[in-house]
C-alpha positions, 0 to 999 in steps of 0.5 A: 615537438608536438608529442612533447607537447601533448604526450610530454610522459612519452617524450619525458619518461621522468614526468611522474603521472599521478593515477587519479590523473591517469583515472580521470583522463580515462574516465571522462572519455569513457562517460562521453562515449556511454552518453552517446551510446545511451542517447543513440540506442534510446533515440525513440524514447528520448524523441518521445520524452522531449515532447511531455511537459515536464521540469528541465533537469541537468546534464547525467542527473536529470531531476535527481537533486528534487529527491535529496532530503527528508522523506517528505521533503521528498513527498512535497518535492514530488507533489509540486510538479502536480500544481505546475504541469496538468495531467502529464508531468515528464521527470528523470532521475539520471538516465531514468525516465519517470512519467506521471499521470493523474487523469483518470482517462489516462489511469484507466488505460494503465490499470485496466490492461492485462498488458501493462500489467509489470511492475516498476524495476523499483519493485525489485528491491521488495525481493528480499522480504516478498520473494516473487508473491502477488505484488511483484511477480507477473506473467503466468505465475502472477495470474496462476496465483491470483486466480488461487487466491482472489476466492480467498477473499470473497465475501461469504469467506469474509463473514465467517471472520466477524466474530474474530474481528470483534475480539480483536477490536475489543481487545484493542478497546481494553487496551486503550485504556492504558492511554486513558487522557494521554496524547499517544501515537495510536498507530502503533496500536493500530497496526499491532491490532492488523496484525493480529487480525490477519493472523487469526483470520486470514491465516487462521491461527491464534495470536496467543501462539506468537508471543510479542512478535505481532509487534515486534513484526509490525515495527519491523516492518514499518523500518523496512519501508524506510530502508525500501525507500531509501533505496528508492530515493538515494541513487547510491543505495541502488546496487545490491553489492554497495546497499549490502555493506552499509548499515541500512544492508545489515539492519536489513538482514535482522528486520528480515529474520524478524519478519520471516521468522513469524511466517516460517512459525504460521506456517510451521503451526498451520500446518501442524493443525492440518496434520491434527485435521483442524481446518478452521480458525483456530483462535478462541472468540470470547462470547461478547464477541460473538455477532448474533446470527441474523438472517440479512436478506441482501446480495451476497455482493455489496458492489461499489463504495462499502468495499473500497471502489467506484460502483462501476469499476469490476475485479475478481472479487466481484461475483455472486459467492454463490459461484464460487466453489465449497472447497474454495470457500476457505481462508487464505492459507488453508487453501494454500495449503490444500492446494500443495497437498492435492498436488496443485503446482505452489512450493512450500516456498512460494507459499511463504513468498505469499504469506509474507505479501498478504501480511504486508499488505493486509496489515501496514496500509489498514494500520495507516489508514484506521490512523488517519481516519482515527486523526481526522475524526480527532480533528472535525469533532463535528463530523465525529458527532454524526459518526457517534449519532450513527452508531448510536442509533444503529446499537443503543446502549448496548455492548453487543458484538457488531453483525454483517448486517450492522457494517451495512447500516455503518453509511455515514461512518462509511462515507468518512471512511472513504473520504480518509481514503481519498484524501490520504490513500495508504499508497499514494502511487502506483508505478508500472514498466511499459514495454511498448509505447502507449498514446494517451487518452487526454491528449495526443502526448505518446508515453514509451517503451521502457518509461516507468509511469507513476500513477499519481493516486493522492493527486488523482484524489485531490483534483478541484475538478473532481472533488470540490475544494478537494483539500476539505475532510468533506465525507459528502463526497460520497454521497451516491448523487455525488459519486454517480457521474464521477469518472471510475477511475478517479477514487482508486485506493485499493487500485484497480482493474486486474492487479486491484487489491486482492484483499480490499473488501478484507480490509473495508470489512475489517476497518469498519468493525474496528473502527465503530468498535472503538468510536462507541467506547472512545470520544477521540480528540486532537491537538492538530490540525490537517495543515500540521500534518508532514506527510511523507510516503515511505512505501506507505503513506504516513505521518512523519511526526506519527498519529497523536490523539487523545481519548476519552472513554464514552462508556465504562470500559470492561 
């Protein structure tokens, strides 16, 4: 009688049991057992996680529902927690523990460390694109390649790029004539320009050898970022086998073909140049883009905000260039190929991975920063007036090219650029995987090993105890007297510490020349207010609606 009640099919074989019922009857206990095993095996993590402040979640899925919706919805759903929880916020996405940190003291513990240098597991989605380049590699490989690459972005190397920055900036000014008086998305122009500048400087090849592939590359990168963001936020797209059979997997293959075809062409061209004994940038520089060779009696290292970080922070870019050997005063791809020829342990595949990484990191971030800057100039006409006044004082009515000395005189433009990077940092979060527990500096809380620490750069830059009226665009936030007593890690648009952005000085010099050249030739207008911005963080911070502006020539554009 007991068997008849519990297992009727065993007593009466004529009873049919559907396969789905059998599957469910096996699935439920399996899930329960896995859940129990997971809790027991991660007991230490769970005990520490339960002590961290954070929103309540649902069984099994945690807070995953907050990560549904559009990219913009996800951004604002995450940002709202920073107003509810003070400096630490714990979030569960399924079984994955995320801990958001927004206190500069805690951020310093992570970013300054040589222990907590492992990127979060989510960076693995970059691997088909970037391989083991600087962005995602770790351990000895990362250290070896960082030591090799860092000297190629020292200041004396960057000074040799000034004429190429000028030439490309002037070309952007001429292209913008097509948009005179119209409302258009400036990001398309900024994105193409920053790709072309990278090709002709860091890669040392002429963009004229690449046809229309620069624009195609820039558009492919934007679409790849959309796909990567989907994989970060949509749990069902995380397994490779499932992702690869979706439309997104098929699209990614096409996009990677566009992206990698450009990098392969660049490396082939540079190798060909090497065989012909050409070891310098091969791009032609017109006469009007050549800067005067002035004797700048200034330190070869210009510290602090001029190059995108707090004055008290140091990294491997902050060395006197007199200490850098002559053989290391080479552009990025030159040095990579020289190292390979000289028997240093870097393979052709590793060179390709680093080229892919520098091409991505060096163009998309600066394209976003320059687009936000132009949008803000269009909104804040009084601030644009001051920038233009400063540029007129430096250049007068001349059309001469920008010199390195000129960039050091652009104090107000620099503050506007810093304020843009504060309010709209191109990389709004930084994620690290903890391999051991860490006690926070701001409290007695301990963040457990196995957790992903998310450094909320966007929120750190908008803390009202650090930046009064943090949602107001105010370049005076970066007056020397204002920055003097701030915590070093309260301004980190290029990250900081051992894994800081290797190209931050390159980015700042390029942006100053590009943006000053545009503002010397155009007045910027915008019909939007900052409150209209729909921000989305699809890897790089952007506006969902694009970057619409209008430009009116200030002078005759030749």
